[in-house]
C-alpha positions as CSV (number, residue, x, y, z in Angstrom):
1,M,24.1,2.4,-3.8
2,Y,22.7,0.7,-0.8
3,E,23.4,3.8,1.4
4,D,21.4,5.9,-1.1
5,N,18.4,3.6,-1.2
6,V,17.3,3.3,2.5
7,A,14.8,5.4,4.1
8,H,16.2,5.6,7.7
9,I,18.9,4.5,10.0
10,A,16.2,2.1,11.3
11,Q,16.4,0.2,8.1
12,K,20.2,-0.5,8.8
13,V,19.8,-1.6,12.4
14,N,20.2,-5.3,13.1
15,Y,17.3,-5.8,15.5
16,A,17.1,-8.8,17.8
17,N,14.5,-11.5,17.0
18,I,12.6,-10.7,20.1
19,F,12.0,-7.1,18.8
20,F,9.7,-8.5,16.2
21,T,7.5,-10.4,18.7
22,R,6.0,-7.0,19.9
23,K,3.5,-5.4,17.5
24,W,4.1,-1.9,18.8
25,K,7.8,-2.3,18.1
26,V,7.1,-3.6,14.6
27,N,4.7,-0.7,13.8
28,G,7.3,1.8,15.4
29,L,9.9,0.6,13.0
30,W,7.7,1.0,10.0
31,N,6.4,4.4,11.1
32,A,10.0,5.5,11.1
33,I,10.6,4.0,7.6
34,L,7.4,5.5,6.1
35,Q,8.1,8.9,7.7
36,N,11.5,9.2,6.3
37,T,10.5,7.9,2.8
38,V,7.7,10.5,2.8
39,A,10.3,13.2,3.8
40,I,12.4,12.2,0.8
41,V,9.5,12.2,-1.6
42,Q,7.6,15.2,-0.5
43,H,7.9,18.3,-2.7
44,Q,6.0,21.5,-3.1
45,N,3.1,20.2,-5.0
46,V,2.4,17.0,-3.0
47,Q,2.4,16.8,0.8
48,F,1.7,13.6,2.7
49,Q,0.5,12.8,6.2
50,I,0.8,9.5,8.0
51,S,-2.1,8.7,10.4
52,P,-2.3,5.9,12.9
53,A,-5.3,3.7,13.7
54,V,-7.2,4.6,10.6
55,Y,-10.7,3.1,10.6
56,S,-12.1,2.1,7.3
57,N,-15.5,3.7,8.1
58,P,-15.5,6.3,10.9
59,A,-19.3,6.2,11.1
60,G,-19.5,2.6,12.6
61,L,-17.7,-0.6,13.4
62,S,-15.0,-1.3,10.9
63,E,-11.5,-2.6,10.2
64,R,-8.6,-0.5,11.4
65,A,-5.3,0.0,9.6
66,D,-2.3,0.4,11.8
67,L,-0.9,3.3,9.6
68,A,-2.1,5.0,6.4
69,I,-0.6,7.6,4.1
70,S,-2.8,10.2,2.6
71,A,-2.2,13.3,0.4
72,L,-3.1,16.7,1.7
73,V,-5.5,18.5,-0.6
74,G,-6.6,22.1,-0.3
75,G,-10.0,23.7,-0.8
76,N,-11.0,27.0,-2.2
77,P,-9.0,30.0,-0.8
78,Q,-10.8,31.9,2.0
79,F,-9.9,35.5,2.2
80,Y,-9.6,36.6,5.9
81,T,-8.1,40.0,4.7
82,Q,-8.1,41.7,1.4
83,D,-4.6,40.5,0.6
84,I,-4.0,37.0,2.2
85,P,-5.8,34.0,0.9
86,I,-6.1,31.2,3.6
87,I,-6.4,27.8,2.1
88,K,-8.0,25.2,4.4
89,F,-6.5,21.6,3.9
90,D,-7.8,18.1,4.5
91,T,-6.6,14.6,3.7
92,Q,-8.0,12.5,1.0
93,D,-10.8,10.0,2.2
94,I,-9.1,7.2,0.4
95,P,-5.4,6.8,1.6
96,I,-2.7,6.3,-1.0
97,I,-1.0,3.6,1.2
98,T,-2.3,1.3,3.9
99,F,-0.1,-0.5,6.4
100,E,-0.7,-3.4,8.7
101,G,2.0,-4.7,11.1
102,K,2.1,-8.2,12.8
103,V,4.5,-10.1,15.0
104,T,6.7,-12.8,13.8
105,G,4.7,-16.1,13.1
106,T,1.5,-14.4,12.1
107,S,-0.2,-16.0,9.1
108,W,0.4,-14.2,5.9
109,T,-2.9,-15.3,4.6
110,A,-4.7,-13.9,7.7
111,T,-2.7,-10.7,7.5
112,R,-3.6,-10.3,3.8
113,K,-7.2,-10.9,4.4
114,K,-7.3,-8.2,7.1
115,V,-5.6,-5.7,4.7
116,E,-8.1,-6.6,2.0
117,N,-11.1,-6.3,4.3
118,W,-10.0,-2.8,5.2
119,C,-9.6,-1.8,1.6
120,D,-13.0,-3.3,0.8
121,Q,-14.6,-1.3,3.4
122,V,-12.9,1.9,2.5
123,N,-14.0,1.3,-1.0
124,D,-17.7,0.6,0.0
125,V,-17.7,4.1,1.8
126,H,-15.7,6.3,-0.6
127,G,-14.8,4.2,-3.7
128,Q,-15.6,5.0,-7.3
129,A,-14.9,3.1,-10.5
130,G,-11.3,2.2,-10.7
131,T,-10.5,3.0,-7.0
132,S,-7.0,1.6,-6.1
133,I,-4.9,1.7,-2.8
134,W,-1.2,0.6,-2.4
135,A,-1.0,-2.0,0.5
136,I,1.9,-2.9,2.8
137,A,1.9,-5.6,5.4
138,A,4.8,-6.6,7.6
139,V,5.0,-9.9,9.7
140,G,7.9,-9.7,11.9
141,K,10.9,-8.5,9.9
142,Q,9.4,-9.4,6.6
143,V,7.1,-7.3,4.4
144,K,4.9,-7.8,1.4
145,F,3.3,-5.3,-1.1
146,W,0.2,-5.3,-3.0
147,I,-2.1,-3.0,-5.1
148,Y,-5.8,-3.1,-4.4
149,S,-8.2,-2.5,-7.2
150,N,-12.0,-2.5,-7.0
151,R,-12.2,-3.6,-10.6
152,L,-11.3,-7.2,-9.5
153,T,-14.7,-8.3,-8.7
154,Q,-15.7,-11.7,-7.2
155,Q,-17.1,-13.4,-10.3
156,N,-16.5,-17.2,-9.6
157,Q,-19.9,-18.4,-8.6
158,L,-18.5,-21.7,-7.3
159,N,-16.3,-20.2,-4.7
160,P,-17.0,-16.4,-4.5
161,N,-15.1,-16.0,-1.3
162,N,-11.9,-17.2,-2.8
163,R,-11.1,-14.2,-4.8
164,S,-8.7,-11.4,-3.9
165,R,-8.7,-7.8,-5.0
166,L,-5.0,-7.5,-4.0
167,I,-2.3,-8.0,-6.7
168,P,1.2,-8.7,-5.4
169,V,3.8,-6.1,-6.1
170,S,7.6,-6.6,-6.4
171,W,10.6,-4.8,-7.8
172,N,12.1,-5.7,-11.2
173,T,14.9,-3.4,-12.4
174,N,14.8,-5.1,-15.8
175,V,11.3,-3.9,-16.6
176,S,11.0,-0.7,-18.6
177,P,9.6,1.9,-18.4
178,C,8.0,0.7,-15.1
179,P,10.4,-1.2,-12.7
180,L,7.4,-2.2,-10.5
181,R,6.2,-5.8,-11.2
182,V,2.5,-6.2,-10.6
183,D,1.8,-9.9,-10.9
184,W,-0.2,-12.7,-9.4
185,A,2.8,-15.2,-8.9
186,A,5.8,-16.4,-10.5
187,G,5.0,-18.1,-13.8
188,T,1.5,-16.7,-14.2
189,N,2.1,-13.3,-15.7
190,G,-0.7,-12.4,-18.0
191,Q,-3.2,-14.6,-16.3
192,N,-6.8,-13.3,-16.5
193,Y,-7.0,-10.9,-13.6
194,M,-10.7,-11.9,-12.9
195,N,-9.3,-15.4,-12.0
196,N,-7.0,-14.2,-9.3
197,S,-7.4,-16.4,-6.1
198,G,-6.5,-15.8,-2.6
199,G,-3.6,-18.2,-2.9
200,N,-2.1,-16.2,-5.8
201,A,-2.4,-13.0,-3.8
202,D,-0.5,-14.7,-1.0
203,A,2.2,-16.1,-3.3
204,G,4.5,-13.2,-3.4
205,I,7.9,-13.7,-1.7
206,P,8.4,-11.3,1.2
207,Y,11.2,-8.8,1.5
208,D,13.3,-8.0,4.5
209,Y,12.6,-4.7,6.2
210,S,16.3,-3.8,5.5
211,D,16.3,-4.7,1.8
212,E,17.0,-1.6,-0.4
213,Y,14.2,-2.7,-2.7
214,T,11.7,-2.3,0.3
215,F,12.5,1.4,0.3
216,M,12.5,1.6,-3.5
217,I,9.0,0.1,-3.8
218,I,7.5,2.4,-1.1
219,R,9.1,5.4,-2.8
220,F,7.6,4.3,-6.2
221,M,4.2,3.9,-4.4
222,L,4.4,7.5,-3.1
223,E,5.6,8.9,-6.5
224,H,2.9,6.9,-8.4
225,P,-0.3,7.4,-6.3
226,R,-3.4,5.5,-7.6
227,R,-1.1,3.2,-9.7
228,A,-0.1,6.0,-12.0
229,G,2.2,4.6,-14.6
230,V,1.8,1.0,-13.7
231,P,0.9,-1.3,-16.6
232,H,-2.3,-3.5,-16.3
233,I,-1.4,-7.0,-15.3
234,A,-3.8,-8.6,-18.0
235,A,-1.5,-6.9,-20.6
236,A,-4.4,-7.3,-23.1
237,A,-6.2,-4.8,-25.4
238,G,-9.1,-3.3,-23.7
239,A,-8.0,-4.3,-20.2
240,V,-9.0,-1.8,-17.4
241,W,-7.9,-1.4,-13.8
């Protein structure tokens, strides 16, 4: 089963610890993993593009994601001859997945905040009600996954800066019909999503880059853009993303 659930030979390589002390090497590994997962998932109706150094707001100073995956979308056909329609393509302004890579020893909290700041800025420029983005961050050989939702507004007036719009994501093969677990932290399933704190967003246990579930989570993200098919964490009547 493991052989069928890895994205690339890079996932099966036993890298030296010093490899993960160079950011460009960490990002290179993840570029290979993402590229090959995309190659597996792409089909006739959906094409993806991985872009480096993606600024959240091209018009001004902003956060920069190391990598981002966007879907290609086509405009109206333009007829350059009587018979052949030419379709001009572009990538979506809001990527499906954002990725941030850091070297071993970097704070997970600082890394998560950088990812979240990028998502917030993208949302400020392009967001609509219910905008969501899958998020991946690697620190050394470990990786964490989240989903960002702009519905998770900062409502605690006592400490408004201690709220996170990122919900930890993990794999749970026992969950049906959706094997992806979207949860604040162990033991808090069903917690009111408006009460999510930064600490909860950091609580997820990281995976190793070589873990088969790492590939399976990324594949699920690509196959379910914008959280399609993922139950709401509040699990309550009337709850919305």
